N, C-alpha and C positions, 0 to 999 in steps of 0.2 A: 734054477738053483736050491738047494735046499731049505726047508724053512728054518733049521739051525740057523742056514747063513742068513735069513732075513734077521731074526733074535739079534746075530752079533754088528749085522752093520744097525741096525736099530738102534742098538743099546749107540752105536759109534754118533749116529745122528743126535739123539738124545740129549746126547753129556755135551753136545757143543751147541745146544739151543741157543744159548746167547750170543757166539758168535763163531766165525768160520764157516768151513763150510764140509758136508758130507766127506767121506772119502770115497773114491772114483770106483763108480758100479760096472766098470765094462760097455758095454753091448745095451744101451738103453733106448736108444732113438728106434728100436722096432719090437713088436709083437707078433704074435701070428694074427693074420686076417686071410679071409677069405676075397676080400675085396681088392682090385687092384688099383693103387693109393692113386688120386686124380692127380695130374700132372700141373704143373705153374709156369706159365708164361714167362719169359724173362720180363725182369721188371723193368719199369722206368727209372734209370739209372741217376733220376737227379734226385728222386727219393730214396733216403735211407731208411728203409721198415724195419731194420733190427734198431735201429737207434732210437725208430719215435715207438717201436713195440716195446722196448726198454722203459723210455722215459712213461709210458701206459702204466706199466708195473709198477714202477715209482709213484705215481697219482694215484692210482687205485691203491697202494699200500698206507698215504699219507692220509686219505679221505676217511679208511678205517682207524687210523691212530688218530683221526680230529683235528688233522694238523691243517686246518684250513689257512694259514700264514703262508703255505706253499704253495696258493694259489699267485701269489706276488712274484716269485721267483718266475715263472710261467709267463705271465703277464708283462714284464721286465723284457726279459729274451724275444717274446714276441713285438715289442717296440722297439726293440734293436733290428727287427728285420721283418718289416712291413708286408712286403712279397715275397715270403716263404711260407709256402703252404704249408710247414710243416712245425712251424714254429707259432703258426696263427691257430692250426687245430689243437694242440696241444694244452696252446693257453685256455681254450674254450673247454676242453676236456679237463681242465686243472678246476672250473668252475663249479661252486656249489650249485643243488639243484638240478634233479634230471631235467626239468622242462627247459629250466635257462640255455641247457648245454644243448637239445635238441634247436631251440630256435638259432643259437649260435653257427653249429653246424650248418643250420640251412642257409643262413647270411654267406656262410664261409663257400656253399657250394655256389651261392651267384658271383660272390668276388674270385672264384678260383674254378670257374668252369671245368678247367682239363683237369684239376688232381681229383685221386680217387678219396686223398683220406676225409673230408666231407663228408662224404658218402658212407666212408665206413661208421663213423662217429654216429651218423642216424642208423645206419643198422645198428648198431650194438645198443644205442638207446631200443630202439624197438623192441630188441631181444628182451629188455631190461621191462619192456613193458608189456611182453609177451602178446604182440600183437604180430605174429607170423607173415602176413603175407604182405606188409609195408617194409618188415626185415628181410623180403625174399627181395621185392625191388628196391631196396635200400644197396644190398649188397652185388645185384645186379648192376647197379647204377655205377660203383665203384669197379665192377670190372670191365665195363664198357670204357671207361676213362683208364684204366690199367690192367689189361689182362695177367698181368704181373703181380699185383695186389694181394699175396700170400695175406695180408690182414684182414682181408675180406674174409679169403676162404677161412682165416681162423674163425671170425663172427661166425661164419656159415656151419661151421661145424661145430660148435655153443649151441647152435640153432636146431639141428639136426638132432645133438645128443639130447635136448631138452624135450625133443617134440615123440622120442622114442624110436631115433633111425639110428641105433649104435654102427653098423656098416658103414653108411655113410658118413658120418660123423668120425669112424676111425680112420677112412681113406682121407679126409680133409682134413686131421690131426696129420699123417703120415705127409702128408703134402707139403704142410708147412714145415716140418722137420727136415724137409730134402731142404728146402728154404733158408731154416733158420736150425741148424741141426739141437740148437739149445735151447731153443723157443721155451722159456717155463709154463707159459700156461697151455701148449702143444701136448706135453709130456707129460702135464699135471689131466689135460682131458683125456689120453690112451691113459693113464693111470685109474681114473674113474671109471672108463669103458670095462680095462682089465677086472676091476674088483666086482662089476656087476655082473661077469662073466665067471667068477670065481677062480680067475688064476691072478694068486696071492703073489705069486713071483713078477710076472708083469707088472702088477699093480704098484708093488712095492720098486720095481726098477726104475718107475717112470717117476713116481713119486719121489722118489732121492735125489733123481736127475732136473727136478723144478726145485728144487731145496737149493741143490747145489749151484742153481744159477740164478735164483732167488728165494732169499732164504723167508720172504714177507708175505707167501701166501700162504692163509691159514689152511686152507682147505688140503692143501697137501700135508702140513702137519699133523691132520685130522683124520687124512686117508691111512697113514702110517700107524697114528692111534690104533684105527680103528682095526688093522692088519693085526697090531700086536696084540688088542685085546683075544681077536679070534685064534690065536696060536696061543694063547694060554700063558702072554708076559703083559700082566697088566701093573706092574711098576713100569714099565718101557712105555707104557700106552699113556700111563698116567703124564711121565714126560713131554709125550708128543702131544696128547693135549693140553697140556700149559704151554706150550709153543705156539698151538693154534692160536688160544685165548690171547700168549703176548703180541700177537702179529693183528689181533682182530677183536679187539677188549671189549665189542659190542655185540658179539656173537651169541647170541641168548644160546641159540641151540648147541653151540660147542661145552658152553658152561655147563648146562644138565648134563651134556655126556659125561663131562669131567665130574660133576655132584654125584651121577651114580656110581661111577669107577671108585671114588674115594670111598662113597658107602659101602661099596664091597668089600674094600680093603678094609675096613674097621677106621678110616682117617676119619669120622664125625664131625668134629669142628671145621677142617679142612672144606669138607662137602656142605656145611651149613653155611662157609663164604661164597661159596660158589651158585650155592641155591639162592642167597642174597642179593648178590649179582644181578641173576637172572629173572628175580622179583622186583627190582630197583628197572630193570629192563623194561619190563612186561609183569603185571599182577594179574595173576591168575588161580584158581580154586586149587590147582594140580601141584603148580610150584610154591604157595605158601603152604599144604598141608606138607610137601616132602620138607619144606625149611624149618617147619615144626619138628617134624620126625629129627630130623638130623640134629635139630639143635637141642632136643631132649637125649639122644644118645652122647651129645657131647657136657650134656649136663648143663646149658646154657641158657637159666629159664626166662632171662629176660627175653631173647630172641624167642625162643618158643612160645611166649605169651603174648608179644607182638604180633607174630606170625598168626597165631590163632585168634588172635582177636579182628586180623584184617581176614581174615578168611572166614570167621563168624558173618561179619557183616557183607561177603560177597555171598554165603553160601551158608545161610543159617542152620545152624545144627547144635543140640542141646549138648551132645558129644562135646562138641570142639569148647562151647563155654564150658561146659564142666573141667573140661581141664584145665581152663586158662583161671576159674575157680581156686583150683584145687593148689594153680600155682602162687597166686596172689594170698590162699591161707597160709601156706607156707612162707611168706615173705610177711605176712602179719599186718598185708595191706587188706584190711579189715570192710574198709567200706566198696571197693573195689572187689574182692571177693565175694559179698553181700549182690552186687548190681551182678557177677555175672554168675551167682547160681539164680537170683530170679529169673533170668534169662532161660535157663533150663528147666526151671518150677513153673515158666510159663506154658512149656511146650509140653513138659513130663511132669505135673503137678504130683507125680506117686512115685518120683524115683527115688528111690532108696538113698542112693548116695548123697544126690543133691541135696536131700533132707537133711542128713548126717552134717553134710558141711554148712550147710545153713544152721543147724542147731550148735557148732563148733563155735561158727562165728557171733551168733550171737552172744554166746557162753563167754567169746574172749571179751565181747563188748559189755559185758556183764547185763546184758538183758534176759533176765532167768526166765521170765516169761513164757517168752519168744522160745527161746530154747528148749524149753520141757513139750512145745508143740510141735517143734521140729525134729526132734528126736524121737518122738511117740511115731511123728510120721516117717522116721527111716527104719522103723520095724525091727528086723533081725540086726542088722549093722550098727544100729544105732543102741541095741540092749546093755552095751557096757557102760558106754558113755551116760545111757540116762538112768539107769541103777545107783551109779554113783550120784548122780545128781539130785534124784531123788530123796538120796540117801540124806545127803548134806541138808537140805530143805527142810526134811521130817515131813514127808509126803505120806499120807495114810487111803485108803478106801474108807471113809467114815462112815457112818451108818446110824442114827440117832433114831428113838422114838417122836421124839420134837425138836423145833427147832432152837429151844433154847441149850438143851441137852447140847445138839450142835455145836450153837455159839461157844458152848465150853470147851467140848473137847478141840474146836478149830483155834480157840484161844491157848490151850495149851501145846501143841505142835506150834504155833507162831512163838510162843514166847520162849520155847529152846532155840528159835533159828535165831531170835533177837538178844537173847542173851549168847549163844555163838559171834552175834556178829560186834555184841559190845567188846570181843576183845582185839578186834580193827578198830573198831570206831567207838569209842570209850562216850562221845560225848552224846550216841544216839537218842534221841526219843521222839515224841510226837503221836498223829492221829494215822488212824488209817478206819475209813468207812469202805463197807463193801456191798455195793446191791448184786440178789442174785434172782434172775429168774428160774420160776421151777414150774413143769409140766405134771400133767395130771399122774404122771408116771411117779414121781418122784426125783428126776432127771432135772440138774440143771441146765439150762439151755442158753444160757446167756450171763456173765458177771462183768460188771462195770466198777471200778474203782471209782466214788464217788470223791472221797480224800484223801488223800495223800502227804503229808508234813513230816512225817519221817525220811520217806526219799531216800530206803533204800531197798535194793531191786530182791535183794535174798528175802527179806520181810514180806515185801510184797506177793512175789512170788509165791511164797510159805500160804500165805491166805488165800491167794487167788486160784492155786490148784489145789488147796484142801478143801477150799467150799466146791470147786467145778467137780469135781470127783464125788464129795459126798451126795450119799443115795437120802434126801428127804421123804417126810412122812407121806406118803403116798393119798391120793385124790384130794390132795391141795395145795392144788396150781397156784401161783400169785408169786407176790416176789417179797421177799425178804433183803431186810438190812441187815448187816452185820458191822459192830464197832469195836476195833481194837487202839487201848493208851498202851502209850511205853515211855517209863518213865526211870531214868539212870538211879 
């Protein structure tokens, strides 16, 4: 079959993901093989293995969907047929908990010593546990009781495939199809093997056959999605991956595959939904980072922030906290933005962007003393913000020959700021007293606000930074007090 035909068939299948069956695809029961298919002996006529196999498919689908209530259905059937090994086997298979099922199968092997089904159940459990020696013994136990039990051969095929023995696995899957030509698990197994050797035609044929018989096999949907991606049909692939997730909502790998595909198609909001579902199933740094990226591309700041905060807790990163801070600053959540910027600055004290952000947070909250400090630490990125704020606060680099002259110069600047503030706060008044510690070179090393009954951030910042930046008389270290009084 040509790849263009694969696309046409893929569209047909994906288009009926919710209901119906794929269009017939001709001969799906065979793919080229260099290994002679294993024979299947005549099965015990008292056991309808096809019905048991389809029931197992139903049970598996119910478990993937979390439909635990389905267990009651099989338990009631077992109560009506206490001597029927198949009914008892399916009741155990429908139980939740792998270990409980194994114990149930072991008990059935004692209750029905001539039945192959309990051994099939134990073999299947061992394959799940990847305890291969025990799985082999359980398969042998089933075939000893019924050489025609092709269900055991199917389990053996899955084991061989998992152990990297594709030729033996293919022979066993083919043997199953001779006994049950529509067996969905065998078709899916052959589809996987075909895909592994690069046979897209064969992979598609068998995956489509599997879905034609049982649309509840998520892996078959995923396989067709994988093929569609490879041949350059991403829209079709999306439909197939959605089909896989519909059948197995808890399949994290399928959600990740769909999320990546959606992102590549520019469907960022839909991708973020799938990443969120993957994170809900299991939270790890890679998925959280992908969720944050998708949410950012989709313009979903709240989801991005939450993902980044979770990521920063699992795998602390200054860049992640910086992004969280920027989101919170844009949302005017200043306390949260400040907390996030502090996390950045704990790791990178000289980070210019973080200092700029912190300066803007302080400014938005009215703390102009801290805003000046942060904006100066921001360097070039903070230059424009700093120049505007220094102009507003009437800051200058003052230098006078003595402290009294310096007091008068600072008083002039503070009075300008005070008068500007009266326009907004006509009742503004009070006293401000500041103490400055000066070193021998005439530089202020510490500025302390001892009294502030004005309670205005701009007035206080004007006095603070003009005194902090001033040049004092050299060789006269010590502490100097400055007082400013304001009346309406």
